[in-house]
N, C-alpha and C positions, 0 to 999 in steps of 0.2 A: 190748138192743136197745130195749127200751122205755124206759130212760132217756135214752137219747140221744135219742128223739123227744120226749120231754119237753122237753129242753134247747133243740131247735129251736123248738119251737113257742113256750116260754119267750121265745126271742130275738125271734120276729116279734111277739108281742103286745108288746114293751118299747117305752115312748113315750118316754122322758126325754131320747134323742138324744145322751148322752154317749159312747157308743162310736162313733157315727158321727161325730162330729167329730174323735175320736181316728183313726180310720179315714183322714180326709180328711188329717190332717196326716202321716200315716205315708205315704200314697200320694204326697204331694208330695216327701218325703224319697227314696222310692222312685225316683220320677222323676227329681229333680236327681240322685241317684247314678248312676242308670243313665245321664243325660245327659252326665255329667263326662266320660265317655270320649270323647264327640264333641267336647266344648269343648278338650279337651285335643289333640285331632287338629287342630283349628283352630288353636291357638296355635303347634303345631309346625308347622304349612303356613305359618303367618305368618313365623314363624322362619326358614324355608327358602328363603321368598322374599326376606325382608328381607337374608340372609346373601348370596344372589345378588346383590341389589341394593348392598349395602356393600361386596363385593368389587369389583364394576364401577365404583364410585365411586371406590374407592382407586385403582386402576388409571389412572382417567382423570385423577384429580385429583393424582397423586404428583407430574407435573412442575412443578405450580403451588406447590409448595414453597418453590421459588427465588425465586417473584414475588409471592405473595399472603400477606396475614399469616392467622393461624389463625382469627379470624371471618369473613373472607372465604372460607376453603376449608368452614368449617362450614356456612356459608348453602349454597354450592353442593352440598355434599354431601347436606344435608336434601333439597333439591329433587330431586336425582337419586334418593335414597332413596326418598322418597314417589311419585315417577313411576314406578318400576322396581315396587314393591309393587302399586300401581294399584287399591288399596280405602282410599276416604275414610274408613272406620268405623276403620280401624287408624291409630293416633297412631304417628309415628314421630320421634326426636330424637336428634341426636347430643350424646352427653354428656360425650364426652372426645376429644382430639386431640393429638397429639404430632408433631411433625417431628425428624428429623435431616437437615440439609442435607450434612453430611459423608458420611454412609452414604447418602443418597438416600432416607430412609425416611419414609413416611407412616404413621401408626396412628391407628385410629380406632375408637371403640365407641358403638355407638347402642343406644337402650332404646325396645322396642314396648309400646304399651299397646292390647291386643286385648279388645274387647267379647265378654261371655259371653251366651251363651242359656240354657242349661238350670241351671248353678251361679247364675245369678241369682236364680233361686226360693227360694234360700237366704241371700240379701245380697251374692253374691260376683258384682258388676257386671262387674268386669274382670280381667284379669290381665297383669302385666309380663314381658317376657322380654328377654337382652339379647345383642347380637351384635357381634362384632368383626372387623376386618379389617386387615392390613397388606402395603403396597407397598412394594417396593424395587427401584429402580433406579438404579444409581450415575452412570449417564450414557445420555442419550437420543440426543445429537448427536455426530457426528464431524466435527470440522474439520482438514485435513490441509493443509499448505502443502510440496509439493514444491520445494526449493530445488536447481535443478540447474546446475551447471558448462557454461559454453557456451565457454569461451576454447579459444585457438587448439589446445592439445594435444589436445582431444577430437576431431579431425580423424583422429587416428593411430590405426592398429590397430583400425578400427571401433568405435572408443569411442563416438561420438555415436549411431550407428545402434544399437549394444547398450543405450546408455542410454534411448533412444526406446522398444525395444521392452520394456525394465525397467518404464520409468514407466507404460505402456499397460497390462502386465500386472497392476500395482500396481492402477491404477485398476480394472480388470475386478474384482479380488477384492474392493475396497472397494465397489463398486457390486453385488456378487452378479451380475455379467453381465446387470444390466439397466440401461437407460437413463437411468434416474433413480432416485434414492431421496429419500424425503424428509427422512432424517434424517443424509445423507452429503454433505459439501462439500469440494471439492477446489481449491486455488489453484497455480498455475505460476509460480514466479518464475526465470526463467532470468537468470543473471550471467557476465559475463566481469570485466573491470575495473570495469564499471556495471550497473545495472539502470536498465530502461527501463519508467517507470510510466505511458506513454503519452502521445501528444503530444494525444489530445484532452482531457488534463487540463490544457492551459495557461491554462484560464480558473478554475481550481479554488480556493477561498478558502485552502486550506493552501500553495499555490505564493506565492511574494514576488512580487506584482505591481507594489509600489509602488517595489520595489530599494532598500529600506531597511536591510536585513540586511547586515552588517559585511563579510562575505566577499565580496559580491556586487562590491565594489570591486577586489577584487585582480586586479592585472596591467591596470588601464584607469587612465587620466588624461586631462585634457582641457586642458594648457597646455603641453605639451612641457617641463614642468620637475619632473625627479623628484624635486627637494628640497623640493615643495611638497605638501602632503596633498591629496589628492582628495574633496572633501567630499559627492561624490555628490548626490541619490539617482542609481542606474543601473538601469532596466528592462531586463534582458536579454532579454526578449520583444521588445521594441522596437527591440534593437541587432540581431535576427535579422532583423526587418521591414525593416531598411535594406539588407540584402544582396539581391541580385536572384536569386540561385540556390540559396538555403541557407533551411532552417526547421528549428527546432526538433525534433530525433527522438524526444525522450521520456525523455532520460537526465537524471538530477538527481545533483548533489554530495553529498558528506555533510555533515550538520550539525557545526557547532561543538561540541566537547566541554562538557557530557556528553550533550549530546542526539544525538549520532550512534552512541549506543548503549543509547538507552533509547526507549520509546514515547512520551514527552510529547506531548499534542496539540497541534498546530499553534496558534499564538495571535497574531492579529495585533499585539496590543499588546505581544507579545514577540517582536520580530523575528528573533531568532534561532532561534525555533523551527519557522519556514517553511522551504520547500524552495525553493532556486533552481534554475533549469536550468542543464545543464552548458553551458558555454561557454568552450572552448580559446581562447585569443588568438593572434592571428596573430603569429608570432614573426618577429624580423628575417630578412632573406635571409641564406640559407646555413645557417639550423636546420631541423630536422626537420617541424615545423609551419608552415611559411612559406607562407601560401596568398593573401596579398594584397601589392598594391603599397604598401611604407610610406611613400610620398610623392605620393598622388593628387591631384587638383586641389581634392578636397575639404578637403584639409590646408593648402592653400598660402592663403597672404594675397592681397590686392588693392590694388594703388598706382594713382595716378591717373599715366600715361605722356603727355607730348608728345614728339612728332616732329618735329623742323624739319630741312627739307633746304633747301639753296640752290646755284643754278648760276649762275655768270658768265660774262661773256665769249660769251654766245650769240647767234644770230640771231634775227630776230623769230619765227620759229616755235619756238623752244624748243631747236634743235639746235645741234650744232658748237660746243658750250659750252667754255671753257677749263679751268674748275675745279668741282668738286663739294665739297660739304661737307653732313654730316649730323651731327646732335646729338640727344641725348635727356635730356630732363628729368623726374626721377621725384619723385612727391610721395606722401609716406607717410602713412599714418592721424594719426600724431602731428605732422603739419605740418613734418617734414623734409623737405629738398629735396636730391637729389642730380642734378648735370648732367655728363653724361659722354657718350662715343660708346657706351657700353653700358650707360647707366645702368637702361634697363628695354627693354622690346621690344613693339610693336604686333603682330609677326608671328603671324597666325592668330586675332587678335582682332577684334572688332567694332568698328569707329571709332564713337567718339561724335561727331566732327565732323571735317572734312575741307575745308579751304580750297581745296584744288585748285592748280594752279600760277597763279601771279598774276607777270605780267611789268611790267617798267619798264626804258624805255631807247629807244636808237634805233640805225639803222643797223646794225652789227654788235656793238654793245656793250650788250647785253639781260641783266639780271638776272631770274632766275625763284626764287620762294620757294613753298614749301607745308609747311603745317603741319596736323599729323594727331593726334589725341588719342584715347586708349583707356583702358580698366580694365585693366590687366595682371596676371594671376595670377604669384605668384612663391614659389619654395620657401622653406620656413622649416626644411627639414630640415639644412642646412648645420651641422655640429657638433653634431648632437644624438646622445647616447649610445643604444647599442643598447636598454638598458630605456627610455629615451624614445620611440624608434621604436617597439617593441612597444605602448606605453601608449597610443598614439595613437588616442583615438576617433574623431577625425574619418576616418579611413581607412575605416571601414565604411559610410560614408554612399554609397548608391548603389552598393557595391562589387559586382564578381562575384568570386565566388572561381575561383582558377587551377589548383587542386590538388585540388579534392574529387571523389571517385569517384561513380559512380552508385549505390553501396550506401550505405544509410543508416550502416552500420556500419565505414565507412570510417575508418582511422585519422588520415586530415588532415581539415582544416576545422574549424569551431566544434563540431562534433558528435564531435571525434577519439574513435574507438573505441566508439563507443556500441552496446552490444548490439542486435541486431535485432529481437529476438521480444519483444513487450511482456509484461510482468506481467499475469497472469490472475486476476483476484480471484476468492474462492470461490465456486463455483458447483456445483450440483447436476445438472449435464448431463455424462454419460458421452461422446458423441460429441464435443461442443465441446470438452472437457480434453484427449480423445486428438488430435482434429485440431490444438488448440494445440501440444501436444507434437511435431507432427509439422514445426512449422515453425521448430523451433530450428536454428540455425546456428552452428558454433564459429568462434569469431574472437576474437582479441586476448589479453591479458593476464589474471591472475587476481587477483580480490580477495573472498575469502570471506566478508570482513565485511560487504561491502555485500549480498551475497546473504543474509545472516544477517539483518541488520536490516530488510530488506524482507519477509524470511518473518515476521519479529516483526509488523511492520505489517501484512503481509495476514490474520493471524490476530485482529489487535487488534479490538474492536468500535468503535474511534475513529478520528478520520481521521487518516492519508490515505485509508485504504479501511475502509468501515464496515460490509462484509458480515459480519463476525465476530459472533456470538452474544457475550452479556456473559459475562464469567469466571464471574460467581456464578451461572451454569446450569448444567444438567446436560449440559455439552458436555466432550467430549476434544478437545483442540487440542494437536496435533501438528505438528512440524517434520522433514523429512527433510530433511537437508543433505548432497549429494552433491559432491564434487570429485575431480578426478585430479590436482591439484597443490597448492601452497603460496601464500601471498600474495605478488605481486610487486609490486616496486618498482624502476623502473629510474634508478639516479643517474648523472647527468651533470655535465658541465662549462658552461662559459656562464654567460648570466646568471641562469638557472631552477633550476640543480641538479639538474634532472631531466630525461631526455629525453622522457617521456611525459607530458601534462597528466593528472592522475589526479583522483579524487572527492575528493581533499584539496587540490585546487588542485597549483602546483609547490612543490616544497621550498623555495623561498626564502620563500614565504608564510608557514611556519613553523606550519600548522593543526594537524599531529600533536603539537606542543607543545616541539618540539626539532628544532635542525639536526644531524641525526645526519651521522656521518661515511662511512658505507658503507652499501651496499643492504642488506645483512644487518641492520643496526642498525635501519634504516628499515623493514623488513618484520618485525621483531621488535615494533616499536611497534604496527604494524596486527595482528599476532597478538593483542596485548594487548588491542584493540579489540573484535576478533571475541569473545574471552573474556569479556570484560565484558558484551558483547550476550548470548551464551549464559546467562550468570549473571542478567540482568534478565530473559529470556526464560522461564527455569526457575521465578524468582520469580513470574511473573505467572501461572504456572500453565500452561505450555507444555511439553508432552515433547519431548525432541528425540533423534531418531536420527541419528548422522553416517556416512557411507561415505566411506571413502578409498580411492578404486582406486588401487591400485600406489603407496603414498605414498612419496614421493622421500627421507624422511629419518625418524629417530624424533622428531625435533621435532614434524612434523605428526602421526604417530602419537599423541604426547602430548597435543598442542592438540585434537585431534579426538575422543579420547577426554575430556578434561577438558570439553569442550564438551556432550557428549552427557548425558542424564539420568544413567544409569548406565554404567561400563565396558562392560557387557554390550549396552549401546544402541549401541556403535561398532564399525562392520565394517569391514574391509580385505581385499576381494577381492583377489586375485593377478593377474587378468585381466579384461577387460571380459566375456568370454564368462560369469562369473559374477555379472555384475550383475543378472539376471533373477532367478536364485535369491535374492539378498540382497533385493531389492525384495520378492519374493513372500514371504518368511520374515517380513518387517516387516508387510507388508500383512495377511497371515494373523493375527499378533499383534493387531492394530489391530481386524479384523473380529470376533475372539474378545470383545474388550473391549466393542464396540459392542453384541453380542448379549447381555452377562451380565446377569441381571436378580437 
């Protein structure tokens, strides 16, 4: 014990300070080592906040991989990261970004720089840490075009009512029974022989306003001579305006090949890419679609007519005459003159001049003369062929149709056969979609090709409808094509070769590329246009489901199977009571795809 007390005393009396300095250094080390635990916790807390922030940024920015560059994504990500960390003393930087548009993947790695408090005493002023996040969503939006058969056969066996129920049920599933979904859009494309794009689009830039498209001239002429070509132009909207009781109902004709099967953007500098309004020509008397007089006054020419009448052997009052004579002189536009008792007529015309009865004579031998002149309308129809009578543009001027029904989808008149329910562009409003489905009416023949091409247009981001998102965005584009029949074309005799006016004009117009010898051959050509349309739509990125209700033959089954994206995507219900189940099956598949991440 004595020795211990001596050492303590010695330590107390020591004044050289070496040990005190050493003790101070040791104290710093002890504090730094002890505080390192606190700094480590600070780094881990910053890492946790940064991880949560980077995860949120990845989810928020994943859709931008289809529209933004990597530097743009990096700028946005760093802003979100630092905002979520909420500590200006911590520096966060995105040091790596990779994107994969095919898989819909966004990968980001960030580096944190965290200031140190305790270990800074030993020269370690900051520490770094890395965090990474990956977000994968293959598709974020769903666009569905329901292309639905509205032809006359759909009125049989409750097919139309069951179709409406089925389409509305699919809508409910896709909208998860909500009135709106921010990422779900549906278009309704009713079709029979035609598709109605809406009469409100009469002034749209993608419609042929100037009448310069070549096919717009088919079945019309201005000179009563079928041997001379009609140079045009012909504005069909203006032609509708000439008729007192008819206006364009909204149906359009097929574009010429190859534009009738693809989504080429309408371009006014390429007239054949524009769309023309349906205008079924008035056919000659006795044909199926004869709705105007072939020789109205508007088609007649005018000649100058002079009527000279003479009475002889009359008394002074002009009565009791012995003889009467009457003569007409017609002067035509070319200067030719014809004089005879029936050269022209002023009956019912307004006289240009009338001398009245002028008498000369005495006693009972008076002569009275009278001259009347008028402009007399006369017919040019004599000797015209049936084709010349059909092509006369003059007969539409001020005309009133005689056989058009009150329904916009009547098979007669210039709109002949136009489907009554308009195409509904993509919209994310469930009540509007379901109400539109309820307006469908079955009528007319079947043209699946026209339904498919307008389903293609409805999903496209370019004109004629622009509601669709770009193909390079995270969007599922789906066409559900439903029909209960086959492409129909009724060949006939007479001057047109077809009984009904079609989206390809009359058969004689040759728009399908051949003058086929039978309805079956023509329908085969239309089948080919449908399959080409399906091929083009699938190549653009559209998945196609087909539904053939009670298919009439194996050819239809094969065609609809080939049209679908895969054979498994083609359905053939045996009765309309199965439609709801089929639509629900497809809709549930689509809903699962929409929710996949």
